[in-house]
N, C-alpha and C positions, 0 to 999 in steps of 0.2 A: 444196315450193313455198309452202305456207301461211306458213311461218316467214319467208320472204323478204319477204312483204307487211308483216310486223310489224317488221322491222329499222329502217326510218326512224323509227317511233314510239318504239321503245326508245331509239334514239340521242337523240331529242328529250327524252324523259323523263330520260335520264341527264344531259344538259347542263343541264336545268332544275333538277336536284336541288341543294339548298343544300350548300355546302361545310361539312365538319365544323368546329364552333367550336373555336378555340384555347383552351387552358386559361387561365382568368382568373388573372392574377398577384395574389397577396394584396396588400393596400394596404401602402404603406411605413409604417414606424413613425410618422412624423410625421402622416400622414393618419389612421392608426388612433387615435393618441392624441388628435389634435384632435377627431375625431368623438366619442370617449368624453368628453373634457373638456367639449365643448359640451353634452352631455346630462346629465352628472353634476355639473358645477360644482365640481371640487376646487380647493383653494388650491395653485397651483403656486408653489413656493418657489425652485427653481432649474431652469434648463433650458439645456443647452449641448451642443456637439459636440466629440468627441475620438476619435481612432483607437485603440480599445481592443484590437483583435485583430491589428493590424499588417498589414492588407491594403492600406494606402494610402488607404482611404476613411474618412470621418468617420462614427462611430457617434453615437447620441444618448443623453444622460443626462437624466432628468427626476426631480425630487424633489417630491413632493406630499403633501398631507394633507387631511383633511376637518375643518373647524373646529367640529364639533358637540360641544363638550366637555360640555355639560349632559346629552346623551343617551349619549355614549360617551367616557369619559375617555381611553381608549387611542387614540382617533381622532387625537389631536394628535401622535402619534408618526409621523414621516414614513416614506413608502415610497419606495424608490429604484428607478426603472425604467431598464433598459438595452435599447436597441434597436440591434442590429447592422445595418450596411448590407446584409449578406448575408441578413437576414430573421429571425434568431433574436431572441427577446425574453425578458428575465429580470427578475424582481422580487426585490429584496433588502430584508429587514427584515420587521417585524411577526411574525405567528404566535406570539404570546405572549412574544416576546423583545423587550424594550424597548431595542433599539439597532439601527441607529445613532441616536444622540440628536441628531445634527446632519446637515444636508444636505451632500453633497459640493460643494465649490467648484470652479469651473473651474480647471484646472491652470495654473500659471505657466509660460509658454512659456520654453524654454531650461533649465528645471530638470532634474535627473537623473530625475525621476519625472513628466515633463510629459505622458506618454501613459498614466498610470495613474489609476484611480479611487480617490480618497482618502476613506475612511470613518473617522469618529471617534466615540468613545463615552467617557463618563465616569460613574463611580459614586462612592460614598463611600469605597470601598476600592481601586479600580483604574481605570486608563484604558487605552484601546487605540486604535491608529491602524493601519488596514490599507490597504495599497496593492495594488490588484487589477488584473489584466488579465482579459479575457473572450474566450473562443473559442466555437465552436459548441456545446460541451458545458457551458458555464457559466463562472462566475468561477474564477480561479486566484489563488493567494496569491503575490504578488511580494515583499512586504516587510511586516513587522509590528513595531510598537514597543509593547510592553506594560509598563505600570508597576504594581507592587504597592505594599504599604505601605512597603517599604524598597528594593526592587530594580526596575530598569528593564532589560528585555532587548530587544535589537534583533536580528531574524532577517532576513537579506537573502539571497534565493535567487539573486540575480545574482552575488554574490561568494561564495556558499556559506559565509558566516561568521555565527556567532551571538556577539553581545557582550552581556555583562551588567555592570551597575554597581550595587553595593549600598552604601547608606549605613548604617554600623553605629554606634550610639552609643558603643561601646567602642573604635572605631578612630579614629585621628587623621585618616585620610583614607579616601576611598571605596575599596572593594575592586572591582577590575575583573577580568573573566575573558573569555576568548575561546576558542571551540571551532569545529571545522568543522561545517557543516550537511550531513548525509548525506541525499541524495535517491535512493531506490531506483527506478531507471527502466529498467534493463536495457541502457542504452547502453554502460556499461563497468563492470568490477568495482569494488567499493568496499572500501577497507581500513579496518578498525576500529582506533582507537588502543588500545594495551594498556599495562598497567603491573603491577608487583608489588603485590598487595593482601593478602598473608598470608604468614607464615613468613619475613619478611625476615631474621630472624636466621640462617636456614639458607641464604639465597641468596648465591651466590658470583659472580653476574654472568650475562650472557646465555648463556654457554656451559653454565651449570648448568641453567637453565630459562628458556625463552622461548616466546612464542606470537605468531604472525601469523595474522590472520583476514581473509579476503576474502569478500565477498558477491557472488554472481552471480545475476541474475534471468533466468529464462527463462519468460515467460508468467506463469502463476499459481504458479510454484515458485521459492522462494528457496534456492539452494544455498550452504551455509556451508562454506567450505574452510578448514580449520585446519592450519597447519604448526607442528609442535612441535620444540623444541630441548631435548634432555635428555642429560645426561652418563651416565646409568645407567637402563636400562629395568627397571621393576618391573611384572610382569604380575599380573592378578587371579587368585587361586587358586580362585575359584568365582564363580558368578553372583549371590551374595548382595550386598546393598547394602554391608555392612561390608567385604567383600573388595574390591569395586570402588572404594570411597572410600579404602581404604588403599593402592591401587596407583596407577600412572599412569592418569589418566582425564581426560575432559572433562565439564564440566557446561554445559548450555545452559539459559538462563532467559529467559522472555518473559511478557508480561501474559496473563492467562487471559480474554481477551475483554472484560474490564471493568477499568478502571483501579483500581477499589476492591476487587477480589476476590482480589488476590494474584497470585502468579506460578506458571507451569508450570515444573517443573524436570526435566530429562532428564539421566541419567548415561550415559556411554559409556566402556567399558573398552578398554584396549589389549590385544588378545589375543595370546598367543604363537603360537597356531595355531587354525585353525577359524574359525567365523563370528564377527562382532563381537558383543559383549555390550552390551546397552542396557536400561535400565529407568527407569521414572518414579519420581523421588524425590518429586515433587508432581504427581500426575496432573491432566490437564485436566478441565474440567467435562464435556466430551463423554465420556460413559461408554463404556468398553471401546474406547478409541482405541488402536490399536497404535502402537508407536514408528515414527518416520519411517524412510525408506530411508537406510542408512548404508553407506559404503564406505571401508575402509582401503586406499588405493591404494598406499601405501608404509608402512613401520613408523612414519614420522614425519608422515604426511599422511592426514587423514580428511575425507571429504565427507559432509554431512548434507543431505538434501532436505526442506525445510520448506514445506508449503503456505503461501503468503503470507497467506492468510485467517486462519491460526492466530495471526499476529502482530498483526493489526489489531484495534483496540479497537471493541467494539460501541457504546460511548458514551463521552463524555469523562469526565475526572476530576470527581467530585462535590465540588468544592471551592467552588463557588458564585461564582466570579469569573472574569473573562476571562483574567487572568494565569495562573491554574492550568490553564485549558482549553487555552491555547496552548502553555504551557511544559511542564506536567506531563502533559497529556493525549495527548502523542505516544506512539506505540508504541516499544518499545525491544527490544534484544536484548543479552544478556550471554553471553559464551563464556569459561569458566574452565578453565585447565589446572591440574590438581592434580598436582604432582610428588611422587608418593607415595614413601615409604621402606619400605613393607611393614608398618609398625606403626601408622600413623595419618596424619592430614593433615600434609603437608609444605608446601613453597612453593606459593603460588597466584598465577598470572599471569592477569589478567582483561582481556579486550577488551570494551568496552561503548560503546554509543551509542544515543541516541534518534534517530529518523529520520522522514523524510516519504516518502510513496510518490507517484511521478509516473507516471501511466498512459502507455503507449506512444502516441506521436503528440502529446503535450502538452508544453509547455515548462516548466511549473511545477506544483506540487501543487494539487489541487482545493481550493477553499474548502469545508470541511465544513459541512453544514447545521446541525450541533449547535452550532457556534460562531456563525455568522450565518445565519439561515434565508434560503434563496433557492429559487426555483422557476421553471420555464419558464412562459411566458405564451402561451396560445393566442389565436387571433383572436377567439374568442367571449368571452373574459374581460372583466369590467368592472373599473373602477378600485376600486370599493368592495369587490369580492370579494377583492382583494389586500390589504386591510387586516387580514383575519383568516385 
């Protein structure tokens, strides 16, 4: 009975209680930047809108600097800010790397790169132009044009083609080269181009010795599938390196985590019976690393499971210019079929390519921070804090 007397009061208190507050949405990029600019007074060089992530909404691009050259010479190097309409913000440039040296200009409507962020940089020995798209995970490399002392290379991920043009003082005209751009994404297998690289005097055509290599990515594992053509099988007589190299065998080579530290080399023999034979010809820096999983599914087909992290570079090539970092700093994989005759090295057929890695769910390779520093920007960040 006592509880019944309290029910009207409880109902009254319940009705009078304030409703829970809805979560406050973070300010838009425009509001956030305007508030910071009003307080910090940067020199805004360019500011425009363009859809960088393909969601149909305009994102915002701002390029600014602080003009206090007497106090901080590096302050005149611009910082590029990207604010996606969906909320993510990124800063590109600075952090001890003096590029981009120019602010991106608003794209020309109707051009084939009208929805890309264009960044340019020049030095005494090289020049670079990057075309970027941006998604929630950061900038992606859509296209690059990199010029060195003699060569200019264009890599276009939309067409998956790399074109190089080199001016040689000894040649009457410029030398041009074209190769496919391999992007390992896991969407479909990739085939590496192959050619005879040794023992051509013994080679009698593809029926004598040939190699086809497919790369399949499943998560963090890259499976190398090698199909061999050989008119005569020569098996290793022992597990010693001399016996393996004299027989029919495969050699896999990739960078040892650092573009300047050489290559890892793995040899795999064709066994007549029993388990596959494999050994390191040049072991990785990772001490006591066992060989990867190897499967001979048929006498002419072998699969090797490589952790994708083994192939990726810890840092770019130490050549000191953008040309080298974009062109030579990519990871690579070489697969060599040694068609042995039992007495020594015979014909060698090599499948080789440099490649880029595209993470699942993304359209293009991520822009590596070692090439152009970039970082996510939180709501509490100041414009000056992004200068260094």
